[in-house]
PDB file of N, CA, C and O in Angstrom, chain B, residues numbered from 101:
ATOM      1  N   MET B 101      88.730 112.296 121.168  1.00  0.00           N
ATOM      2  CA  MET B 101      88.160 111.511 120.098  1.00  0.00           C
ATOM      3  C   MET B 101      86.809 112.126 119.676  1.00  0.00           C
ATOM      4  O   MET B 101      86.541 112.284 118.485  1.00  0.00           O
ATOM      5  N   VAL B 102      86.004 112.455 120.616  1.00  0.00           N
ATOM      6  CA  VAL B 102      84.673 113.010 120.265  1.00  0.00           C
ATOM      7  C   VAL B 102      84.834 114.354 119.585  1.00  0.00           C
ATOM      8  O   VAL B 102      84.161 114.636 118.593  1.00  0.00           O
ATOM      9  N   GLU B 103      85.716 115.181 120.106  1.00  0.00           N
ATOM     10  CA  GLU B 103      85.920 116.485 119.519  1.00  0.00           C
ATOM     11  C   GLU B 103      86.413 116.383 118.076  1.00  0.00           C
ATOM     12  O   GLU B 103      85.933 117.114 117.209  1.00  0.00           O
ATOM     13  N   ASN B 104      87.365 115.486 117.808  1.00  0.00           N
ATOM     14  CA  ASN B 104      87.836 115.278 116.449  1.00  0.00           C
ATOM     15  C   ASN B 104      86.721 114.794 115.530  1.00  0.00           C
ATOM     16  O   ASN B 104      86.613 115.236 114.386  1.00  0.00           O
ATOM     17  N   ALA B 105      85.886 113.874 116.042  1.00  0.00           N
ATOM     18  CA  ALA B 105      84.765 113.413 115.217  1.00  0.00           C
ATOM     19  C   ALA B 105      83.811 114.513 114.862  1.00  0.00           C
ATOM     20  O   ALA B 105      83.378 114.616 113.714  1.00  0.00           O
ATOM     21  N   ILE B 106      83.477 115.335 115.820  1.00  0.00           N
ATOM     22  CA  ILE B 106      82.582 116.495 115.564  1.00  0.00           C
ATOM     23  C   ILE B 106      83.236 117.450 114.570  1.00  0.00           C
ATOM     24  O   ILE B 106      82.571 117.942 113.657  1.00  0.00           O
ATOM     25  N   GLU B 107      84.490 117.709 114.732  1.00  0.00           N
ATOM     26  CA  GLU B 107      85.177 118.623 113.842  1.00  0.00           C
ATOM     27  C   GLU B 107      85.198 118.160 112.401  1.00  0.00           C
ATOM     28  O   GLU B 107      85.131 118.981 111.486  1.00  0.00           O
ATOM     29  N   HIS B 108      85.291 116.851 112.183  1.00  0.00           N
ATOM     30  CA  HIS B 108      85.425 116.349 110.810  1.00  0.00           C
ATOM     31  C   HIS B 108      84.151 115.786 110.235  1.00  0.00           C
ATOM     32  O   HIS B 108      84.141 115.360 109.080  1.00  0.00           O
ATOM     33  N   ALA B 109      83.084 115.767 110.989  1.00  0.00           N
ATOM     34  CA  ALA B 109      81.789 115.290 110.472  1.00  0.00           C
ATOM     35  C   ALA B 109      81.148 116.359 109.622  1.00  0.00           C
ATOM     36  O   ALA B 109      81.159 117.522 110.026  1.00  0.00           O
ATOM     37  N   PRO B 110      80.588 116.039 108.469  1.00  0.00           N
ATOM     38  CA  PRO B 110      79.897 117.006 107.676  1.00  0.00           C
ATOM     39  C   PRO B 110      78.664 117.582 108.468  1.00  0.00           C
ATOM     40  O   PRO B 110      78.031 116.875 109.251  1.00  0.00           O
ATOM     41  N   PRO B 111      78.366 118.852 108.235  1.00  0.00           N
ATOM     42  CA  PRO B 111      77.202 119.452 108.926  1.00  0.00           C
ATOM     43  C   PRO B 111      75.947 118.613 108.674  1.00  0.00           C
ATOM     44  O   PRO B 111      75.697 118.147 107.562  1.00  0.00           O
ATOM     45  N   GLY B 112      75.180 118.439 109.730  1.00  0.00           N
ATOM     46  CA  GLY B 112      73.921 117.675 109.600  1.00  0.00           C
ATOM     47  C   GLY B 112      74.050 116.189 109.760  1.00  0.00           C
ATOM     48  O   GLY B 112      73.037 115.490 109.733  1.00  0.00           O
ATOM     49  N   THR B 113      75.254 115.663 109.926  1.00  0.00           N
ATOM     50  CA  THR B 113      75.438 114.215 110.105  1.00  0.00           C
ATOM     51  C   THR B 113      75.613 113.891 111.557  1.00  0.00           C
ATOM     52  O   THR B 113      75.854 114.780 112.374  1.00  0.00           O
ATOM     53  N   GLN B 114      75.497 112.639 111.888  1.00  0.00           N
ATOM     54  CA  GLN B 114      75.613 112.166 113.270  1.00  0.00           C
ATOM     55  C   GLN B 114      77.041 111.766 113.613  1.00  0.00           C
ATOM     56  O   GLN B 114      77.792 111.283 112.766  1.00  0.00           O
ATOM     57  N   VAL B 115      77.392 111.977 114.867  1.00  0.00           N
ATOM     58  CA  VAL B 115      78.571 111.380 115.468  1.00  0.00           C
ATOM     59  C   VAL B 115      78.030 110.433 116.515  1.00  0.00           C
ATOM     60  O   VAL B 115      77.302 110.844 117.418  1.00  0.00           O
ATOM     61  N   ARG B 116      78.385 109.171 116.397  1.00  0.00           N
ATOM     62  CA  ARG B 116      77.877 108.178 117.332  1.00  0.00           C
ATOM     63  C   ARG B 116      78.938 107.797 118.333  1.00  0.00           C
ATOM     64  O   ARG B 116      80.106 107.616 117.989  1.00  0.00           O
ATOM     65  N   VAL B 117      78.517 107.677 119.577  1.00  0.00           N
ATOM     66  CA  VAL B 117      79.361 107.204 120.674  1.00  0.00           C
ATOM     67  C   VAL B 117      78.724 105.960 121.239  1.00  0.00           C
ATOM     68  O   VAL B 117      77.593 106.008 121.722  1.00  0.00           O
ATOM     69  N   GLU B 118      79.427 104.850 121.189  1.00  0.00           N
ATOM     70  CA  GLU B 118      78.924 103.604 121.730  1.00  0.00           C
ATOM     71  C   GLU B 118      79.814 103.227 122.914  1.00  0.00           C
ATOM     72  O   GLU B 118      81.041 103.179 122.828  1.00  0.00           O
ATOM     73  N   VAL B 119      79.114 102.960 124.036  1.00  0.00           N
ATOM     74  CA  VAL B 119      79.829 102.608 125.261  1.00  0.00           C
ATOM     75  C   VAL B 119      79.472 101.178 125.601  1.00  0.00           C
ATOM     76  O   VAL B 119      78.299 100.850 125.780  1.00  0.00           O
ATOM     77  N   GLY B 120      80.480 100.323 125.691  1.00  0.00           N
ATOM     78  CA  GLY B 120      80.263  98.947 126.061  1.00  0.00           C
ATOM     79  C   GLY B 120      81.039  98.615 127.317  1.00  0.00           C
ATOM     80  O   GLY B 120      81.716  99.488 127.861  1.00  0.00           O
ATOM     81  N   PRO B 121      80.967  97.388 127.795  1.00  0.00           N
ATOM     82  CA  PRO B 121      81.653  97.001 129.008  1.00  0.00           C
ATOM     83  C   PRO B 121      83.163  97.012 128.906  1.00  0.00           C
ATOM     84  O   PRO B 121      83.852  97.141 129.917  1.00  0.00           O
ATOM     85  N   HIS B 122      83.697  96.875 127.675  1.00  0.00           N
ATOM     86  CA  HIS B 122      85.148  96.811 127.524  1.00  0.00           C
ATOM     87  C   HIS B 122      85.699  97.806 126.495  1.00  0.00           C
ATOM     88  O   HIS B 122      86.901  97.817 126.226  1.00  0.00           O
ATOM     89  N   ALA B 123      84.824  98.642 125.919  1.00  0.00           N
ATOM     90  CA  ALA B 123      85.287  99.560 124.884  1.00  0.00           C
ATOM     91  C   ALA B 123      84.359 100.753 124.715  1.00  0.00           C
ATOM     92  O   ALA B 123      83.172 100.696 125.036  1.00  0.00           O
ATOM     93  N   ILE B 124      84.927 101.821 124.208  1.00  0.00           N
ATOM     94  CA  ILE B 124      84.206 103.035 123.812  1.00  0.00           C
ATOM     95  C   ILE B 124      84.560 103.255 122.346  1.00  0.00           C
ATOM     96  O   ILE B 124      85.735 103.246 121.978  1.00  0.00           O
ATOM     97  N   ARG B 125      83.543 103.452 121.512  1.00  0.00           N
ATOM     98  CA  ARG B 125      83.736 103.652 120.090  1.00  0.00           C
ATOM     99  C   ARG B 125      83.079 104.956 119.668  1.00  0.00           C
ATOM    100  O   ARG B 125      81.935 105.235 120.027  1.00  0.00           O
ATOM    101  N   VAL B 126      83.816 105.749 118.904  1.00  0.00           N
ATOM    102  CA  VAL B 126      83.303 107.014 118.351  1.00  0.00           C
ATOM    103  C   VAL B 126      83.371 106.924 116.850  1.00  0.00           C
ATOM    104  O   VAL B 126      84.417 106.602 116.286  1.00  0.00           O
ATOM    105  N   ARG B 127      82.244 107.213 116.189  1.00  0.00           N
ATOM    106  CA  ARG B 127      82.229 107.113 114.707  1.00  0.00           C
ATOM    107  C   ARG B 127      81.616 108.385 114.143  1.00  0.00           C
ATOM    108  O   ARG B 127      80.599 108.885 114.623  1.00  0.00           O
ATOM    109  N   ASP B 128      82.276 108.890 113.104  1.00  0.00           N
ATOM    110  CA  ASP B 128      81.749 110.032 112.388  1.00  0.00           C
ATOM    111  C   ASP B 128      81.416 109.641 110.937  1.00  0.00           C
ATOM    112  O   ASP B 128      81.649 108.510 110.511  1.00  0.00           O
ATOM    113  N   GLN B 129      80.878 110.587 110.214  1.00  0.00           N
ATOM    114  CA  GLN B 129      80.509 110.380 108.780  1.00  0.00           C
ATOM    115  C   GLN B 129      81.389 111.224 107.893  1.00  0.00           C
ATOM    116  O   GLN B 129      81.011 111.549 106.768  1.00  0.00           O
ATOM    117  N   GLY B 130      82.578 111.592 108.394  1.00  0.00           N
ATOM    118  CA  GLY B 130      83.473 112.459 107.646  1.00  0.00           C
ATOM    119  C   GLY B 130      84.240 111.727 106.523  1.00  0.00           C
ATOM    120  O   GLY B 130      83.867 110.627 106.114  1.00  0.00           O
ATOM    121  N   PRO B 131      85.322 112.369 106.039  1.00  0.00           N
ATOM    122  CA  PRO B 131      86.063 111.861 104.914  1.00  0.00           C
ATOM    123  C   PRO B 131      86.940 110.663 105.212  1.00  0.00           C
ATOM    124  O   PRO B 131      87.457 110.038 104.285  1.00  0.00           O
ATOM    125  N   GLY B 132      87.124 110.323 106.492  1.00  0.00           N
ATOM    126  CA  GLY B 132      88.050 109.227 106.811  1.00  0.00           C
ATOM    127  C   GLY B 132      89.483 109.728 106.671  1.00  0.00           C
ATOM    128  O   GLY B 132      89.747 110.930 106.616  1.00  0.00           O
ATOM    129  N   VAL B 133      90.396 108.761 106.615  1.00  0.00           N
ATOM    130  CA  VAL B 133      91.850 109.059 106.535  1.00  0.00           C
ATOM    131  C   VAL B 133      92.392 108.148 105.479  1.00  0.00           C
ATOM    132  O   VAL B 133      91.937 107.016 105.316  1.00  0.00           O
ATOM    133  N   GLU B 134      93.383 108.654 104.750  1.00  0.00           N
ATOM    134  CA  GLU B 134      94.070 107.836 103.757  1.00  0.00           C
ATOM    135  C   GLU B 134      94.605 106.592 104.488  1.00  0.00           C
ATOM    136  O   GLU B 134      95.172 106.713 105.574  1.00  0.00           O
ATOM    137  N   PRO B 135      94.425 105.392 103.895  1.00  0.00           N
ATOM    138  CA  PRO B 135      94.857 104.139 104.577  1.00  0.00           C
ATOM    139  C   PRO B 135      96.292 104.187 105.066  1.00  0.00           C
ATOM    140  O   PRO B 135      96.586 103.712 106.163  1.00  0.00           O
ATOM    141  N   GLY B 136      97.170 104.740 104.289  1.00  0.00           N
ATOM    142  CA  GLY B 136      98.609 104.799 104.672  1.00  0.00           C
ATOM    143  C   GLY B 136      98.887 105.795 105.801  1.00  0.00           C
ATOM    144  O   GLY B 136      99.988 105.829 106.351  1.00  0.00           O
ATOM    145  N   GLN B 137      97.882 106.602 106.141  1.00  0.00           N
ATOM    146  CA  GLN B 137      98.081 107.571 107.208  1.00  0.00           C
ATOM    147  C   GLN B 137      97.409 107.237 108.516  1.00  0.00           C
ATOM    148  O   GLN B 137      97.526 107.974 109.495  1.00  0.00           O
ATOM    149  N   LEU B 138      96.688 106.093 108.529  1.00  0.00           N
ATOM    150  CA  LEU B 138      96.013 105.701 109.787  1.00  0.00           C
ATOM    151  C   LEU B 138      96.992 105.578 110.953  1.00  0.00           C
ATOM    152  O   LEU B 138      96.705 106.039 112.058  1.00  0.00           O
ATOM    153  N   SER B 139      98.121 104.972 110.714  1.00  0.00           N
ATOM    154  CA  SER B 139      99.103 104.800 111.805  1.00  0.00           C
ATOM    155  C   SER B 139      99.745 106.100 112.193  1.00  0.00           C
ATOM    156  O   SER B 139     100.256 106.207 113.308  1.00  0.00           O
ATOM    157  N   LEU B 140      99.746 107.112 111.321  1.00  0.00           N
ATOM    158  CA  LEU B 140     100.351 108.400 111.644  1.00  0.00           C
ATOM    159  C   LEU B 140      99.465 109.274 112.545  1.00  0.00           C
ATOM    160  O   LEU B 140      99.949 110.204 113.190  1.00  0.00           O
ATOM    161  N   MET B 141      98.181 108.966 112.578  1.00  0.00           N
ATOM    162  CA  MET B 141      97.247 109.779 113.331  1.00  0.00           C
ATOM    163  C   MET B 141      97.632 109.980 114.781  1.00  0.00           C
ATOM    164  O   MET B 141      97.278 110.996 115.380  1.00  0.00           O
ATOM    165  N   PHE B 142      98.340 109.044 115.347  1.00  0.00           N
ATOM    166  CA  PHE B 142      98.691 109.091 116.768  1.00  0.00           C
ATOM    167  C   PHE B 142     100.114 109.647 116.993  1.00  0.00           C
ATOM    168  O   PHE B 142     100.618 109.636 118.117  1.00  0.00           O
ATOM    169  N   SER B 143     100.738 110.120 115.936  1.00  0.00           N
ATOM    170  CA  SER B 143     102.073 110.723 116.009  1.00  0.00           C
ATOM    171  C   SER B 143     101.964 112.176 116.452  1.00  0.00           C
ATOM    172  O   SER B 143     101.020 112.870 116.076  1.00  0.00           O
ATOM    173  N   ARG B 144     102.899 112.627 117.229  1.00  0.00           N
ATOM    174  CA  ARG B 144     102.888 114.022 117.666  1.00  0.00           C
ATOM    175  C   ARG B 144     103.031 114.950 116.478  1.00  0.00           C
ATOM    176  O   ARG B 144     103.855 114.712 115.596  1.00  0.00           O
ATOM    177  N   PHE B 145     102.241 115.998 116.448  1.00  0.00           N
ATOM    178  CA  PHE B 145     102.238 117.027 115.443  1.00  0.00           C
ATOM    179  C   PHE B 145     101.719 116.651 114.088  1.00  0.00           C
ATOM    180  O   PHE B 145     101.764 117.463 113.164  1.00  0.00           O
ATOM    181  N   TRP B 146     101.215 115.413 113.938  1.00  0.00           N
ATOM    182  CA  TRP B 146     100.632 115.027 112.629  1.00  0.00           C
ATOM    183  C   TRP B 146      99.273 115.673 112.489  1.00  0.00           C
ATOM    184  O   TRP B 146      98.462 115.672 113.415  1.00  0.00           O
ATOM    185  N   ARG B 147      99.042 116.221 111.317  1.00  0.00           N
ATOM    186  CA  ARG B 147      97.770 116.819 110.995  1.00  0.00           C
ATOM    187  C   ARG B 147      97.396 116.434 109.598  1.00  0.00           C
ATOM    188  O   ARG B 147      98.181 116.600 108.665  1.00  0.00           O
ATOM    189  N   GLY B 148      96.169 115.905 109.443  1.00  0.00           N
ATOM    190  CA  GLY B 148      95.727 115.466 108.131  1.00  0.00           C
ATOM    191  C   GLY B 148      95.475 116.616 107.179  1.00  0.00           C
ATOM    192  O   GLY B 148      95.226 117.742 107.609  1.00  0.00           O
ATOM    193  N   ALA B 149      95.539 116.339 105.900  1.00  0.00           N
ATOM    194  CA  ALA B 149      95.403 117.340 104.870  1.00  0.00           C
ATOM    195  C   ALA B 149      93.980 117.931 104.873  1.00  0.00           C
ATOM    196  O   ALA B 149      93.801 119.074 104.452  1.00  0.00           O
ATOM    197  N   HIS B 150      92.969 117.184 105.335  1.00  0.00           N
ATOM    198  CA  HIS B 150      91.582 117.654 105.343  1.00  0.00           C
ATOM    199  C   HIS B 150      91.185 118.367 106.615  1.00  0.00           C
ATOM    200  O   HIS B 150      89.998 118.607 106.834  1.00  0.00           O
ATOM    201  N   ARG B 151      92.142 118.716 107.465  1.00  0.00           N
ATOM    202  CA  ARG B 151      91.795 119.288 108.759  1.00  0.00           C
ATOM    203  C   ARG B 151      91.082 120.632 108.572  1.00  0.00           C
ATOM    204  O   ARG B 151      91.287 121.325 107.576  1.00  0.00           O
ATOM    205  N   ARG B 152      90.250 120.979 109.543  1.00  0.00           N
ATOM    206  CA  ARG B 152      89.541 122.217 109.550  1.00  0.00           C
ATOM    207  C   ARG B 152      89.859 123.068 110.762  1.00  0.00           C
ATOM    208  O   ARG B 152      89.421 124.215 110.858  1.00  0.00           O
ATOM    209  N   ASP B 153      90.601 122.522 111.662  1.00  0.00           N
ATOM    210  CA  ASP B 153      90.904 123.270 112.896  1.00  0.00           C
ATOM    211  C   ASP B 153      92.294 123.837 112.860  1.00  0.00           C
ATOM    212  O   ASP B 153      93.019 123.697 111.876  1.00  0.00           O
ATOM    213  N   ARG B 154      92.646 124.462 113.919  1.00  0.00           N
ATOM    214  CA  ARG B 154      93.978 125.087 114.050  1.00  0.00           C
ATOM    215  C   ARG B 154      94.820 124.399 115.100  1.00  0.00           C
ATOM    216  O   ARG B 154      95.767 124.984 115.624  1.00  0.00           O
ATOM    217  N   GLY B 155      94.477 123.142 115.417  1.00  0.00           N
ATOM    218  CA  GLY B 155      95.171 122.441 116.460  1.00  0.00           C
ATOM    219  C   GLY B 155      96.638 122.191 116.120  1.00  0.00           C
ATOM    220  O   GLY B 155      97.069 122.350 114.978  1.00  0.00           O
ATOM    221  N   ALA B 156      97.381 121.802 117.132  1.00  0.00           N
ATOM    222  CA  ALA B 156      98.844 121.546 116.955  1.00  0.00           C
ATOM    223  C   ALA B 156      99.146 120.142 116.540  1.00  0.00           C
ATOM    224  O   ALA B 156     100.299 119.823 116.248  1.00  0.00           O
ATOM    225  N   GLY B 157      98.113 119.254 116.500  1.00  0.00           N
ATOM    226  CA  GLY B 157      98.394 117.866 116.146  1.00  0.00           C
ATOM    227  C   GLY B 157      98.872 117.044 117.339  1.00  0.00           C
ATOM    228  O   GLY B 157      99.607 116.071 117.177  1.00  0.00           O
ATOM    229  N   LEU B 158      98.457 117.437 118.517  1.00  0.00           N
ATOM    230  CA  LEU B 158      98.875 116.727 119.717  1.00  0.00           C
ATOM    231  C   LEU B 158      97.755 115.913 120.361  1.00  0.00           C
ATOM    232  O   LEU B 158      98.030 114.987 121.124  1.00  0.00           O
ATOM    233  N   GLY B 159      96.525 116.237 120.073  1.00  0.00           N
ATOM    234  CA  GLY B 159      95.394 115.618 120.795  1.00  0.00           C
ATOM    235  C   GLY B 159      95.375 114.103 120.748  1.00  0.00           C
ATOM    236  O   GLY B 159      95.291 113.456 121.792  1.00  0.00           O
ATOM    237  N   LEU B 160      95.451 113.526 119.564  1.00  0.00           N
ATOM    238  CA  LEU B 160      95.396 112.057 119.496  1.00  0.00           C
ATOM    239  C   LEU B 160      96.661 111.395 120.032  1.00  0.00           C
ATOM    240  O   LEU B 160      96.607 110.269 120.527  1.00  0.00           O
ATOM    241  N   ALA B 161      97.780 112.072 119.941  1.00  0.00           N
ATOM    242  CA  ALA B 161      99.020 111.534 120.496  1.00  0.00           C
ATOM    243  C   ALA B 161      98.889 111.493 122.013  1.00  0.00           C
ATOM    244  O   ALA B 161      99.335 110.528 122.634  1.00  0.00           O
ATOM    245  N   ILE B 162      98.294 112.506 122.627  1.00  0.00           N
ATOM    246  CA  ILE B 162      98.059 112.511 124.074  1.00  0.00           C
ATOM    247  C   ILE B 162      97.075 111.418 124.424  1.00  0.00           C
ATOM    248  O   ILE B 162      97.300 110.681 125.384  1.00  0.00           O
ATOM    249  N   CYS B 163      95.975 111.288 123.667  1.00  0.00           N
ATOM    250  CA  CYS B 163      95.021 110.209 123.946  1.00  0.00           C
ATOM    251  C   CYS B 163      95.689 108.854 123.899  1.00  0.00           C
ATOM    252  O   CYS B 163      95.416 107.991 124.733  1.00  0.00           O
ATOM    253  N   GLN B 164      96.577 108.658 122.914  1.00  0.00           N
ATOM    254  CA  GLN B 164      97.263 107.388 122.785  1.00  0.00           C
ATOM    255  C   GLN B 164      98.118 107.104 124.014  1.00  0.00           C
ATOM    256  O   GLN B 164      98.128 105.982 124.520  1.00  0.00           O
ATOM    257  N   GLU B 165      98.839 108.124 124.497  1.00  0.00           N
ATOM    258  CA  GLU B 165      99.711 107.946 125.663  1.00  0.00           C
ATOM    259  C   GLU B 165      98.885 107.637 126.914  1.00  0.00           C
ATOM    260  O   GLU B 165      99.278 106.806 127.732  1.00  0.00           O
ATOM    261  N   ILE B 166      97.756 108.302 127.055  1.00  0.00           N
ATOM    262  CA  ILE B 166      96.878 108.015 128.205  1.00  0.00           C
ATOM    263  C   ILE B 166      96.367 106.588 128.148  1.00  0.00           C
ATOM    264  O   ILE B 166      96.351 105.889 129.162  1.00  0.00           O
ATOM    265  N   ALA B 167      95.953 106.155 126.976  1.00  0.00           N
ATOM    266  CA  ALA B 167      95.442 104.804 126.801  1.00  0.00           C
ATOM    267  C   ALA B 167      96.525 103.801 127.170  1.00  0.00           C
ATOM    268  O   ALA B 167      96.271 102.869 127.933  1.00  0.00           O
ATOM    269  N   LEU B 168      97.712 103.977 126.646  1.00  0.00           N
ATOM    270  CA  LEU B 168      98.835 103.055 126.905  1.00  0.00           C
ATOM    271  C   LEU B 168      99.177 103.034 128.406  1.00  0.00           C
ATOM    272  O   LEU B 168      99.452 101.972 128.963  1.00  0.00           O
ATOM    273  N   ALA B 169      99.159 104.187 129.047  1.00  0.00           N
ATOM    274  CA  ALA B 169      99.468 104.253 130.490  1.00  0.00           C
ATOM    275  C   ALA B 169      98.475 103.421 131.314  1.00  0.00           C
ATOM    276  O   ALA B 169      98.814 102.965 132.406  1.00  0.00           O
ATOM    277  N   HIS B 170      97.270 103.223 130.810  1.00  0.00           N
ATOM    278  CA  HIS B 170      96.257 102.464 131.541  1.00  0.00           C
ATOM    279  C   HIS B 170      96.092 101.046 131.026  1.00  0.00           C
ATOM    280  O   HIS B 170      95.206 100.313 131.464  1.00  0.00           O
ATOM    281  N   GLY B 171      96.949 100.669 130.099  1.00  0.00           N
ATOM    282  CA  GLY B 171      96.872  99.322 129.551  1.00  0.00           C
ATOM    283  C   GLY B 171      95.789  99.147 128.529  1.00  0.00           C
ATOM    284  O   GLY B 171      95.346  98.028 128.274  1.00  0.00           O
ATOM    285  N   TRP B 172      95.345 100.259 127.926  1.00  0.00           N
ATOM    286  CA  TRP B 172      94.266 100.216 126.908  1.00  0.00           C
ATOM    287  C   TRP B 172      94.874 100.316 125.520  1.00  0.00           C
ATOM    288  O   TRP B 172      96.064 100.587 125.356  1.00  0.00           O
ATOM    289  N   THR B 173      94.040 100.092 124.543  1.00  0.00           N
ATOM    290  CA  THR B 173      94.424 100.232 123.138  1.00  0.00           C
ATOM    291  C   THR B 173      93.558 101.285 122.485  1.00  0.00           C
ATOM    292  O   THR B 173      92.340 101.281 122.664  1.00  0.00           O
ATOM    293  N   LEU B 174      94.154 102.173 121.742  1.00  0.00           N
ATOM    294  CA  LEU B 174      93.416 103.172 120.966  1.00  0.00           C
ATOM    295  C   LEU B 174      93.693 102.873 119.497  1.00  0.00           C
ATOM    296  O   LEU B 174      94.844 102.809 119.064  1.00  0.00           O
ATOM    297  N   SER B 175      92.633 102.697 118.757  1.00  0.00           N
ATOM    298  CA  SER B 175      92.799 102.364 117.325  1.00  0.00           C
ATOM    299  C   SER B 175      91.805 103.148 116.472  1.00  0.00           C
ATOM    300  O   SER B 175      90.787 103.643 116.955  1.00  0.00           O
ATOM    301  N   ALA B 176      92.137 103.239 115.197  1.00  0.00           N
ATOM    302  CA  ALA B 176      91.269 103.932 114.231  1.00  0.00           C
ATOM    303  C   ALA B 176      91.119 103.064 113.016  1.00  0.00           C
ATOM    304  O   ALA B 176      92.015 102.309 112.637  1.00  0.00           O
ATOM    305  N   ARG B 177      89.931 103.197 112.403  1.00  0.00           N
ATOM    306  CA  ARG B 177      89.736 102.469 111.143  1.00  0.00           C
ATOM    307  C   ARG B 177      88.738 103.220 110.274  1.00  0.00           C
ATOM    308  O   ARG B 177      87.782 103.821 110.765  1.00  0.00           O
ATOM    309  N   ASN B 178      88.982 103.171 108.995  1.00  0.00           N
ATOM    310  CA  ASN B 178      88.068 103.767 108.066  1.00  0.00           C
ATOM    311  C   ASN B 178      86.793 102.991 107.983  1.00  0.00           C
ATOM    312  O   ASN B 178      86.794 101.762 108.042  1.00  0.00           O
ATOM    313  N   GLU B 179      85.698 103.707 107.845  1.00  0.00           N
ATOM    314  CA  GLU B 179      84.381 103.125 107.677  1.00  0.00           C
ATOM    315  C   GLU B 179      83.891 103.585 106.318  1.00  0.00           C
ATOM    316  O   GLU B 179      84.631 104.239 105.584  1.00  0.00           O
ATOM    317  N   ALA B 180      82.684 103.260 105.979  1.00  0.00           N
ATOM    318  CA  ALA B 180      82.149 103.656 104.687  1.00  0.00           C
ATOM    319  C   ALA B 180      80.814 104.335 104.900  1.00  0.00           C
ATOM    320  O   ALA B 180      79.816 103.614 104.876  1.00  0.00           O
ATOM    321  N   PRO B 181      80.675 105.614 105.104  1.00  0.00           N
ATOM    322  CA  PRO B 181      81.750 106.614 105.137  1.00  0.00           C
ATOM    323  C   PRO B 181      82.242 106.818 106.561  1.00  0.00           C
ATOM    324  O   PRO B 181      81.695 106.267 107.517  1.00  0.00           O
ATOM    325  N   GLY B 182      83.279 107.618 106.674  1.00  0.00           N
ATOM    326  CA  GLY B 182      83.757 108.101 107.959  1.00  0.00           C
ATOM    327  C   GLY B 182      84.902 107.308 108.534  1.00  0.00           C
ATOM    328  O   GLY B 182      85.582 106.531 107.865  1.00  0.00           O
ATOM    329  N   LEU B 183      85.075 107.556 109.840  1.00  0.00           N
ATOM    330  CA  LEU B 183      86.175 107.002 110.589  1.00  0.00           C
ATOM    331  C   LEU B 183      85.625 106.563 111.955  1.00  0.00           C
ATOM    332  O   LEU B 183      84.774 107.246 112.525  1.00  0.00           O
ATOM    333  N   SER B 184      86.098 105.447 112.471  1.00  0.00           N
ATOM    334  CA  SER B 184      85.739 105.105 113.837  1.00  0.00           C
ATOM    335  C   SER B 184      87.021 104.996 114.645  1.00  0.00           C
ATOM    336  O   SER B 184      88.063 104.574 114.143  1.00  0.00           O
ATOM    337  N   MET B 185      86.922 105.379 115.881  1.00  0.00           N
ATOM    338  CA  MET B 185      88.034 105.277 116.816  1.00  0.00           C
ATOM    339  C   MET B 185      87.511 104.489 118.021  1.00  0.00           C
ATOM    340  O   MET B 185      86.410 104.727 118.519  1.00  0.00           O
ATOM    341  N   THR B 186      88.336 103.552 118.464  1.00  0.00           N
ATOM    342  CA  THR B 186      87.894 102.685 119.589  1.00  0.00           C
ATOM    343  C   THR B 186      89.022 102.666 120.641  1.00  0.00           C
ATOM    344  O   THR B 186      90.200 102.477 120.339  1.00  0.00           O
ATOM    345  N   ILE B 187      88.592 102.869 121.866  1.00  0.00           N
ATOM    346  CA  ILE B 187      89.495 102.659 122.981  1.00  0.00           C
ATOM    347  C   ILE B 187      88.999 101.452 123.758  1.00  0.00           C
ATOM    348  O   ILE B 187      87.824 101.383 124.120  1.00  0.00           O
ATOM    349  N   SER B 188      89.878 100.514 124.012  1.00  0.00           N
ATOM    350  CA  SER B 188      89.442  99.265 124.653  1.00  0.00           C
ATOM    351  C   SER B 188      90.540  98.729 125.538  1.00  0.00           C
ATOM    352  O   SER B 188      91.714  99.077 125.415  1.00  0.00           O
ATOM    353  N   ALA B 189      90.099  97.854 126.446  1.00  0.00           N
ATOM    354  CA  ALA B 189      91.068  97.144 127.271  1.00  0.00           C
ATOM    355  C   ALA B 189      91.949  96.340 126.321  1.00  0.00           C
ATOM    356  O   ALA B 189      91.448  95.744 125.368  1.00  0.00           O
ATOM    357  N   ALA B 190      93.227  96.318 126.568  1.00  0.00           N
ATOM    358  CA  ALA B 190      94.170  95.673 125.644  1.00  0.00           C
ATOM    359  C   ALA B 190      93.783  94.244 125.302  1.00  0.00           C
ATOM    360  O   ALA B 190      93.954  93.810 124.162  1.00  0.00           O
ATOM    361  N   SER B 191      93.269  93.516 126.267  1.00  0.00           N
ATOM    362  CA  SER B 191      92.880  92.120 125.988  1.00  0.00           C
ATOM    363  C   SER B 191      91.592  92.016 125.163  1.00  0.00           C
ATOM    364  O   SER B 191      91.268  90.949 124.641  1.00  0.00           O
ATOM    365  N   GLU B 192      90.864  93.126 125.050  1.00  0.00           N
ATOM    366  CA  GLU B 192      89.587  93.124 124.285  1.00  0.00           C
ATOM    367  C   GLU B 192      89.750  93.763 122.924  1.00  0.00           C
ATOM    368  O   GLU B 192      88.775  93.824 122.175  1.00  0.00           O
ATOM    369  N   ALA B 193      90.958  94.255 122.552  1.00  0.00           N
ATOM    370  CA  ALA B 193      91.161  94.970 121.306  1.00  0.00           C
ATOM    371  C   ALA B 193      90.893  94.039 120.112  1.00  0.00           C
ATOM    372  O   ALA B 193      91.231  92.856 120.128  1.00  0.00           O
ATOM    373  N   SER B 194      90.274  94.625 119.082  1.00  0.00           N
ATOM    374  CA  SER B 194      89.997  93.838 117.881  1.00  0.00           C
ATOM    375  C   SER B 194      90.628  94.461 116.654  1.00  0.00           C
ATOM    376  O   SER B 194      90.495  93.928 115.553  1.00  0.00           O
TER     377      SER B 194
END
């Protein structure tokens, strides 16, 4: 999550990591994701049109599987500007 945020954040902007008792949230100031593609972000081999890296599109799918294996929830939402990703205990997901 942090690596993706750094990759997509415009130069000179902040990537924030917030750690709470039941969740970790990573937020960048990048372009965000088309609303219809938010659910695709966790699919294997999906890569957004605005990507800058050469990855295979597996990183977030792997993160999602790890989260599920531990009973956690991984979610993404567009911000203004940017994108935030949150991993939380399933009972604490919002």
